[in-house]
N, C-alpha and C positions, 0 to 999 in steps of 0.2 A: 504494500500500500504506500503510495507516495506521501511525502510529508513536506509541509511548508515550514521553514525555519527562519525565524527573525531574531536578530540580536540587537541589543541597545547597549552602547558603551556610555558610561557616565563620566563627566569631567570631575576634576578635583573639587571644584566649587559645589557641584551637584551632590557629590558624596558627603561633603561636610554638611550640607543642608539635610540630606537623608538621615545621617547619624544624629545631628542636632535635634531634628524634629522627633526622632524615635526616642531619644533620651529624655527630652522634655515631656513628651506624652506619657512616658512610663514613670515620670516623677523621679528619675535617677539623677537629674542635674537641675540645679537652680541657676538663677541668673548670675551667680557669683563664680561661675566656672567658665573657662574657655577651652576649646579643643586645641591641644598642642599638635597632635598628630594622630593619624589613623593608619593602621596597617591591616592587611587582609591575609588570611592563611587558608589554604585549601585543606579541608578535612574530609574524611570519608563520606560524611553526610551532607557536605556543602561547604560554603565559604563562611568563615568566622571573622568578625572584625574585632580588633584590639584598639581601644580608644584611650589615648593618654590625655587626661584632663589636668588643667592647672587652675588652682584656686587663685582668684584675682588678688585677694588681700595678702595671704601668707605665701603665695607662690609655691605651695606644696603640690606635689603631683599625685595623681591617682589613676590607675588603669582599670578600665571596665571592658568586659568581654561581651560582645553581642553574638548570641548563638546563631547558627545558620538559618533556622526557621524564623527567627526574629528579624534577621537581616533581609530575608526574602520578603517578609511582611512589610518592612519599612520601605523597601524598593517599590513594591506594588502600590503602597499608599502614595508614595511620591508620584508615581505614574498617573494614578487616579486624580490626585489633586491638580496636577499640571496638564491634565487632558491628553495624555500620551495614549494613543489607541493601542489596545491589547485585545487579542482574540479571546473571547470568554472561555472557549473550550480547549485552548492550548495548554499544554503542560509547561509550567514555568519553573525555571531554576536559575540560580545565580552562580556564575563561574568567574574564574580569573582568566583573562585573555590579555596577553602582552602587559601583565602587571596592572591591568585595569579591571575594575568590577564590571561585569557584563550580565545583563538579564537576557537569557535565552528562552524563547518561546517556540515550542514545537507543536504543530497542528497536523494530525494525520488526516489526509483527505481521501475520500472515496474516489475511485477512478473517474466516475462521471463528472464530479466536481472539478477535478484537475483539468479535464478537457474544456469545461466551461470557462474556467479562469484563464486558460491559455488563449481561448478564442476572444475573450474580453480584452486581453492585453494587446491583441493585434489591431 
């Protein structure tokens, strides 16, 4: 069965927004913190984010880990809020590609639908 695969790469600024929004929604960060750096690590069950936070007043550092399923949820929420189109029935996963966080959406297409899409593209 043919598949349509779409990938979205996120810029550094977008990744900071994704992580910042996730942490503030979860109540893990207050306004007295700033993100120092974000690193991503490929794990067997997905991509994990390690976020280094700096307290504004004391300049103390703290590292938070965002689990793969939470990172995927944060990326999907960002896409919804910013009206980035996503196929509802597509399987979605977050991967690292060229050291950049990438959302990969895979949609299995029935044979007839593939021919219809090809005809529409012409």
